[in-house]
N, CA, C and O atoms as a DFTB+ gen file, in Angstrom:
472 C
 N C O
     1  1      67.769      81.632     116.229
     2  2      68.901      80.735     116.134
     3  2      70.165      81.481     116.590
     4  3      70.409      82.613     116.174
     5  1      70.961      80.836     117.446
     6  2      72.175      81.485     117.944
     7  2      73.384      81.055     117.122
     8  3      73.423      79.962     116.558
     9  1      74.359      81.938     117.073
    10  2      75.601      81.647     116.364
    11  2      76.424      80.662     117.184
    12  3      76.316      80.651     118.411
    13  1      77.253      79.827     116.533
    14  2      78.057      78.843     117.270
    15  2      78.941      79.461     118.352
    16  3      79.079      78.881     119.429
    17  1      79.540      80.618     118.094
    18  2      80.400      81.262     119.096
    19  2      79.624      81.717     120.316
    20  3      80.106      81.608     121.444
    21  1      78.414      82.230     120.090
    22  2      77.565      82.673     121.203
    23  2      77.111      81.460     122.008
    24  3      77.115      81.487     123.239
    25  1      76.725      80.409     121.315
    26  2      76.272      79.193     121.996
    27  2      77.395      78.608     122.847
    28  3      77.166      78.220     123.993
    29  1      78.595      78.543     122.299
    30  2      79.740      78.022     123.045
    31  2      80.018      78.880     124.270
    32  3      80.349      78.358     125.334
    33  1      79.885      80.186     124.126
    34  2      80.104      81.099     125.242
    35  2      79.060      80.886     126.338
    36  3      79.392      80.905     127.524
    37  1      77.809      80.685     125.948
    38  2      76.754      80.437     126.929
    39  2      76.981      79.113     127.654
    40  3      76.771      79.015     128.863
    41  1      77.410      78.100     126.912
    42  2      77.680      76.796     127.530
    43  2      78.826      76.929     128.526
    44  3      78.752      76.385     129.628
    45  1      79.892      77.650     128.149
    46  2      81.010      77.856     129.073
    47  2      80.551      78.581     130.328
    48  3      80.953      78.222     131.434
    49  1      79.709      79.604     130.166
    50  2      79.195      80.331     131.324
    51  2      78.365      79.446     132.223
    52  3      78.466      79.528     133.447
    53  1      77.543      78.599     131.625
    54  2      76.716      77.680     132.401
    55  2      77.592      76.678     133.157
    56  3      77.350      76.418     134.335
    57  1      78.595      76.120     132.498
    58  2      79.485      75.161     133.152
    59  2      80.284      75.827     134.267
    60  3      80.526      75.222     135.311
    61  1      80.691      77.070     134.044
    62  2      81.404      77.822     135.074
    63  2      80.518      77.982     136.315
    64  3      80.971      77.794     137.445
    65  1      79.258      78.331     136.084
    66  2      78.319      78.506     137.188
    67  2      78.122      77.205     137.945
    68  3      78.097      77.199     139.176
    69  1      77.984      76.110     137.223
    70  2      77.844      74.811     137.883
    71  2      79.067      74.484     138.726
    72  3      78.944      73.961     139.834
    73  1      80.250      74.794     138.199
    74  2      81.477      74.532     138.954
    75  2      81.519      75.357     140.236
    76  3      81.956      74.869     141.279
    77  1      81.070      76.595     140.158
    78  2      81.054      77.461     141.347
    79  2      80.088      76.913     142.389
    80  3      80.431      76.812     143.567
    81  1      78.896      76.563     141.963
    82  2      77.912      76.035     142.907
    83  2      78.381      74.713     143.508
    84  3      78.181      74.458     144.695
    85  1      79.005      73.880     142.685
    86  2      79.545      72.615     143.167
    87  2      80.613      72.874     144.225
    88  3      80.637      72.217     145.266
    89  1      81.495      73.833     143.954
    90  2      82.544      74.176     144.913
    91  2      81.947      74.701     146.217
    92  3      82.451      74.409     147.302
    93  1      80.880      75.472     146.103
    94  2      80.203      75.965     147.304
    95  2      79.664      74.827     148.148
    96  3      79.850      74.797     149.365
    97  1      79.002      73.899     147.499
    98  2      78.409      72.784     148.226
    99  2      79.470      71.913     148.881
   100  3      79.273      71.447     150.003
   101  1      80.580      71.688     148.211
   102  2      81.646      70.875     148.775
   103  2      82.479      71.643     149.791
   104  3      83.098      71.041     150.669
   105  1      82.499      72.951     149.678
   106  2      83.347      73.766     150.535
   107  2      82.851      73.910     151.957
   108  3      83.630      74.258     152.845
   109  1      81.575      73.653     152.199
   110  2      81.036      73.791     153.540
   111  2      80.484      72.435     153.992
   112  3      79.315      72.137     153.748
   113  1      81.300      71.621     154.639
   114  2      80.875      70.279     155.020
   115  2      79.886      70.286     156.175
   116  3      79.652      71.306     156.824
   117  1      79.318      69.121     156.405
   118  2      78.410      68.937     157.536
   119  2      79.169      69.103     158.843
   120  3      80.337      68.727     158.944
   121  1      78.515      69.657     159.820
   122  2      79.136      69.835     161.133
   123  2      78.861      68.640     162.038
   124  3      79.634      68.386     162.962
   125  1      77.809      67.918     161.805
   126  2      77.447      66.772     162.625
   127  2      76.107      66.251     162.167
   128  3      75.476      66.828     161.282
   129  1      75.676      65.171     162.763
   130  2      74.418      64.557     162.360
   131  2      73.275      65.555     162.511
   132  3      73.048      66.089     163.597
   133  1      72.561      65.802     161.425
   134  2      71.419      66.699     161.457
   135  2      71.765      68.175     161.392
   136  3      70.867      69.016     161.427
   137  1      73.043      68.509     161.299
   138  2      73.457      69.911     161.256
   139  2      74.079      70.203     159.895
   140  3      75.167      69.718     159.583
   141  1      73.389      70.992     159.097
   142  2      73.869      71.319     157.762
   143  2      74.071      72.816     157.638
   144  3      73.402      73.612     158.297
   145  1      75.003      73.177     156.784
   146  2      75.186      74.580     156.418
   147  2      74.071      74.909     155.438
   148  3      73.800      74.136     154.518
   149  1      73.426      76.050     155.630
   150  2      72.340      76.460     154.734
   151  2      72.778      77.679     153.929
   152  3      73.272      78.661     154.484
   153  1      72.590      77.600     152.610
   154  2      72.913      78.710     151.715
   155  2      71.627      79.289     151.148
   156  3      70.782      78.554     150.637
   157  1      71.480      80.585     151.237
   158  2      70.385      81.296     150.567
   159  2      71.053      82.147     149.495
   160  3      71.604      83.209     149.783
   161  1      70.998      81.661     148.236
   162  2      71.723      82.288     147.134
   163  2      70.824      83.190     146.311
   164  3      69.699      82.830     145.965
   165  1      71.338      84.363     146.006
   166  2      70.737      85.242     145.005
   167  2      71.775      85.351     143.902
   168  3      72.847      85.921     144.101
   169  1      71.451      84.798     142.732
   170  2      72.407      84.709     141.632
   171  2      71.914      85.508     140.446
   172  3      70.755      85.406     140.043
   173  1      72.805      86.298     139.900
   174  2      72.495      87.081     138.699
   175  2      73.492      86.709     137.615
   176  3      74.693      86.926     137.777
   177  1      73.010      86.154     136.520
   178  2      73.852      85.788     135.389
   179  2      73.653      86.789     134.272
   180  3      72.520      87.097     133.901
   181  1      74.741      87.295     133.738
   182  2      74.696      88.224     132.613
   183  2      75.518      87.608     131.475
   184  3      76.698      87.922     131.321
   185  1      74.892      86.728     130.678
   186  2      75.641      86.012     129.635
   187  2      76.294      86.929     128.613
   188  3      77.381      86.627     128.121
   189  1      75.653      88.040     128.285
   190  2      76.213      88.914     127.256
   191  2      77.540      89.536     127.676
   192  3      78.374      89.844     126.824
   193  1      77.743      89.725     128.977
   194  2      79.007      90.291     129.459
   195  2      79.839      89.258     130.228
   196  3      80.868      89.598     130.812
   197  1      79.386      87.990     130.227
   198  2      80.105      86.891     130.899
   199  2      80.302      87.178     132.385
   200  3      81.374      86.924     132.934
   201  1      79.273      87.702     133.026
   202  2      79.371      88.043     134.451
   203  2      78.449      87.179     135.297
   204  3      77.386      86.739     134.861
   205  1      78.900      86.958     136.518
   206  2      78.133      86.246     137.530
   207  2      78.219      87.088     138.792
   208  3      79.315      87.443     139.226
   209  1      77.075      87.412     139.386
   210  2      77.051      88.156     140.645
   211  2      76.231      87.353     141.647
   212  3      75.097      86.966     141.365
   213  1      76.812      87.107     142.814
   214  2      76.171      86.247     143.802
   215  2      76.176      86.928     145.159
   216  3      77.163      87.537     145.571
   217  1      75.049      86.810     145.840
   218  2      74.962      87.156     147.269
   219  2      74.553      85.872     147.966
   220  3      73.515      85.291     147.650
   221  1      75.358      85.435     148.902
   222  2      75.158      84.165     149.595
   223  2      75.008      84.439     151.081
   224  3      75.946      84.897     151.734
   225  1      73.833      84.160     151.609
   226  2      73.604      84.275     153.047
   227  2      73.720      82.871     153.618
   228  3      72.885      82.006     153.350
   229  1      74.760      82.657     154.405
   230  2      75.100      81.331     154.921
   231  2      74.712      81.253     156.394
   232  3      75.111      82.097     157.196
   233  1      73.933      80.236     156.738
   234  2      73.598      79.974     158.135
   235  2      74.462      78.807     158.596
   236  3      74.383      77.703     158.057
   237  1      75.286      79.075     159.600
   238  2      76.241      78.072     160.088
   239  2      75.689      77.306     161.282
   240  3      75.096      77.912     162.175
   241  1      75.868      75.992     161.321
   242  2      75.491      75.228     162.512
   243  2      76.497      75.496     163.635
   244  3      77.583      76.022     163.394
   245  1      76.134      75.140     164.827
   246  2      76.945      75.407     166.018
   247  2      78.400      74.973     165.854
   248  3      79.299      75.727     166.226
   249  1      78.660      73.790     165.313
   250  2      80.010      73.238     165.239
   251  2      80.946      73.940     164.267
   252  3      82.156      73.720     164.326
   253  1      80.433      74.769     163.382
   254  2      81.288      75.430     162.392
   255  2      81.463      76.921     162.632
   256  3      82.172      77.577     161.869
   257  1      80.858      77.462     163.640
   258  2      80.894      78.914     163.833
   259  2      82.278      79.445     164.145
   260  3      82.572      80.603     163.849
   261  1      83.135      78.629     164.734
   262  2      84.488      79.083     165.066
   263  2      85.506      78.784     163.973
   264  3      86.629      79.287     164.022
   265  1      85.127      77.969     162.980
   266  2      86.132      77.518     162.013
   267  2      85.585      77.396     160.592
   268  3      85.961      76.471     159.873
   269  1      84.727      78.289     160.181
   270  2      84.110      78.189     158.856
   271  2      85.136      78.451     157.764
   272  3      85.811      79.480     157.762
   273  1      85.245      77.502     156.831
   274  2      86.095      77.625     155.658
   275  2      85.286      77.226     154.445
   276  3      84.345      76.440     154.548
   277  1      85.653      77.768     153.290
   278  2      84.938      77.403     152.071
   279  2      85.836      77.562     150.863
   280  3      86.887      78.200     150.929
   281  1      85.405      76.971     149.755
   282  2      86.110      77.033     148.484
   283  2      85.250      77.758     147.464
   284  3      84.028      77.608     147.446
   285  1      85.895      78.538     146.620
   286  2      85.236      79.195     145.487
   287  2      86.148      79.104     144.278
   288  3      87.349      78.868     144.407
   289  1      85.569      79.291     143.112
   290  2      86.390      79.353     141.910
   291  2      87.392      80.496     142.071
   292  3      87.061      81.568     142.578
   293  1      88.601      80.245     141.635
   294  2      89.687      81.212     141.812
   295  2      89.438      82.550     141.110
   296  3      90.033      83.560     141.486
   297  1      88.574      82.571     140.106
   298  2      88.295      83.798     139.375
   299  2      87.307      84.721     140.063
   300  3      87.046      85.820     139.573
   301  1      86.749      84.293     141.194
   302  2      85.769      85.116     141.910
   303  2      86.453      85.919     143.012
   304  3      87.509      85.530     143.511
   305  1      85.848      87.035     143.382
   306  2      86.398      87.913     144.417
   307  2      85.382      88.059     145.549
   308  3      84.546      88.962     145.513
   309  1      85.445      87.181     146.554
   310  2      84.459      87.253     147.636
   311  2      84.790      88.338     148.659
   312  3      85.957      88.624     148.927
   313  1      83.744      88.931     149.221
   314  2      83.867      89.857     150.348
   315  2      82.775      89.511     151.344
   316  3      81.697      89.054     150.967
   317  1      83.061      89.732     152.610
   318  2      82.059      89.519     153.650
   319  2      81.265      90.804     153.845
   320  3      81.841      91.885     153.970
   321  1      79.952      90.682     153.869
   322  2      79.073      91.822     154.122
   323  2      78.629      91.871     155.585
   324  3      77.913      92.787     155.989
   325  1      79.055      90.885     156.374
   326  2      78.673      90.804     157.779
   327  2      79.613      91.662     158.621
   328  3      80.825      91.444     158.610
   329  1      79.069      92.633     159.348
   330  2      79.921      93.498     160.184
   331  2      80.764      92.684     161.173
   332  3      80.278      91.734     161.786
   333  1      82.024      93.072     161.314
   334  2      82.917      92.412     162.264
   335  2      83.574      91.151     161.739
   336  3      84.319      90.495     162.466
   337  1      83.311      90.798     160.479
   338  2      83.933      89.604     159.905
   339  2      84.742      89.979     158.665
   340  3      84.515      91.012     158.036
   341  1      85.677      89.120     158.342
   342  2      86.497      89.293     157.144
   343  2      86.830      87.914     156.596
   344  3      86.706      86.911     157.299
   345  1      87.251      87.872     155.347
   346  2      87.670      86.619     154.729
   347  2      89.185      86.617     154.622
   348  3      89.790      87.601     154.195
   349  1      89.789      85.512     155.009
   350  2      91.228      85.345     154.925
   351  2      91.506      84.282     153.873
   352  3      91.026      83.154     153.979
   353  1      92.291      84.651     152.848
   354  2      92.637      83.686     151.801
   355  2      93.644      82.685     152.354
   356  3      94.613      83.059     153.014
   357  1      93.398      81.408     152.073
   358  2      94.276      80.327     152.498
   359  2      94.936      79.713     151.266
   360  3      94.444      79.864     150.148
   361  1      96.029      79.035     151.476
   362  2      96.687      78.361     150.358
   363  2      95.887      77.104     150.010
   364  3      95.509      76.329     150.888
   365  1      95.639      76.922     148.720
   366  2      94.867      75.764     148.267
   367  2      95.356      75.356     146.890
   368  3      95.524      76.197     146.007
   369  1      95.585      74.058     146.709
   370  2      96.011      73.554     145.407
   371  2      94.925      72.636     144.874
   372  3      94.449      71.737     145.568
   373  1      94.550      72.878     143.646
   374  2      93.509      72.091     143.006
   375  2      93.945      71.766     141.586
   376  3      94.360      72.653     140.840
   377  1      93.851      70.502     141.214
   378  2      94.307      70.087     139.893
   379  2      93.235      70.262     138.821
   380  3      93.534      70.710     137.714
   381  1      92.001      69.916     139.138
   382  2      90.944      69.892     138.130
   383  2      90.315      71.271     137.897
   384  3      90.274      71.753     136.765
   385  1      89.836      71.890     138.951
   386  2      89.155      73.179     138.863
   387  2      89.973      74.179     139.675
   388  3      90.329      73.883     140.816
   389  1      90.281      75.355     139.123
   390  2      91.069      76.335     139.891
   391  2      90.228      76.926     141.026
   392  3      89.357      77.765     140.794
   393  1      90.499      76.481     142.244
   394  2      89.731      76.909     143.407
   395  2      90.602      77.724     144.356
   396  3      91.822      77.570     144.392
   397  1      89.955      78.587     145.116
   398  2      90.605      79.354     146.176
   399  2      89.914      79.002     147.487
   400  3      88.702      78.790     147.518
   401  1      90.675      78.939     148.555
   402  2      90.152      78.577     149.864
   403  2      90.150      79.816     150.769
   404  3      91.083      80.618     150.743
   405  1      89.097      79.954     151.558
   406  2      88.947      81.105     152.455
   407  2      88.500      80.642     153.835
   408  3      87.799      79.639     153.972
   409  1      88.916      81.385     154.849
   410  2      88.456      81.169     156.221
   411  2      87.750      82.441     156.675
   412  3      88.192      83.548     156.369
   413  1      86.670      82.278     157.393
   414  2      85.929      83.415     157.942
   415  2      86.600      83.818     159.240
   416  3      86.773      82.998     160.142
   417  1      86.975      85.082     159.332
   418  2      87.622      85.599     160.529
   419  2      86.664      86.563     161.211
   420  3      86.131      87.475     160.578
   421  1      86.452      86.360     162.490
   422  2      85.554      87.225     163.243
   423  2      85.129      86.536     164.518
   424  3      85.663      85.487     164.877
   425  1      84.174      87.122     165.196
   426  2      83.710      86.513     166.447
   427  2      83.098      85.137     166.196
   428  3      82.429      84.922     165.185
   429  1      83.330      84.218     167.114
   430  2      82.852      82.847     166.962
   431  2      81.361      82.674     167.130
   432  3      80.847      81.571     166.946
   433  1      80.651      83.737     167.477
   434  2      79.210      83.612     167.693
   435  2      78.401      84.002     166.452
   436  3      77.175      84.086     166.523
   437  1      79.065      84.242     165.320
   438  2      78.352      84.620     164.101
   439  2      77.601      83.395     163.581
   440  3      78.206      82.376     163.250
   441  1      76.288      83.509     163.514
   442  2      75.452      82.404     163.038
   443  2      75.116      82.557     161.572
   444  3      75.056      81.570     160.838
   445  1      74.895      83.802     161.136
   446  2      74.536      84.078     159.747
   447  2      75.603      84.984     159.145
   448  3      75.931      86.034     159.696
   449  1      76.129      84.564     158.018
   450  2      77.209      85.267     157.347
   451  2      76.738      85.612     155.937
   452  3      76.236      84.747     155.218
   453  1      76.900      86.868     155.542
   454  2      76.536      87.282     154.176
   455  2      77.798      87.521     153.366
   456  3      78.688      88.264     153.781
   457  1      77.862      86.884     152.207
   458  2      79.006      87.018     151.314
   459  2      78.519      87.547     149.966
   460  3      77.374      87.332     149.568
   461  1      79.408      88.232     149.291
   462  2      79.113      88.689     147.931
   463  2      80.341      88.414     147.094
   464  3      81.466      88.652     147.533
   465  1      80.128      87.913     145.889
   466  2      81.246      87.688     144.990
   467  2      80.780      87.780     143.549
   468  3      79.613      87.563     143.223
   469  1      81.758      88.117     142.690
   470  2      81.489      88.185     141.261
   471  2      82.759      87.905     140.508
   472  3      82.761      87.911     139.277
């Protein structure tokens, strides 16, 4: 049996994770009919320390390779693991969930982008 404070903390962590995944899905729109952004996520949740560690390998369709942008929860710190690319923070205002907006900067021929955030 878990204590009420621990249970509440686990629920908050779970809801936080759902919000992050939701933001990811909404942050990378479709490029065109039949062309979707593909995410290969490796997620590590550490409820006892309230940590989330994610490695996201994103495959971009042709139409988004020059202008990829995405949203993440403002409390996360994303970095690009793909050589020759960087993330540029953009101004973003969100009323419901505190989100941050980023643009991928680098050569326009990058098809697969690896990101890490926690």
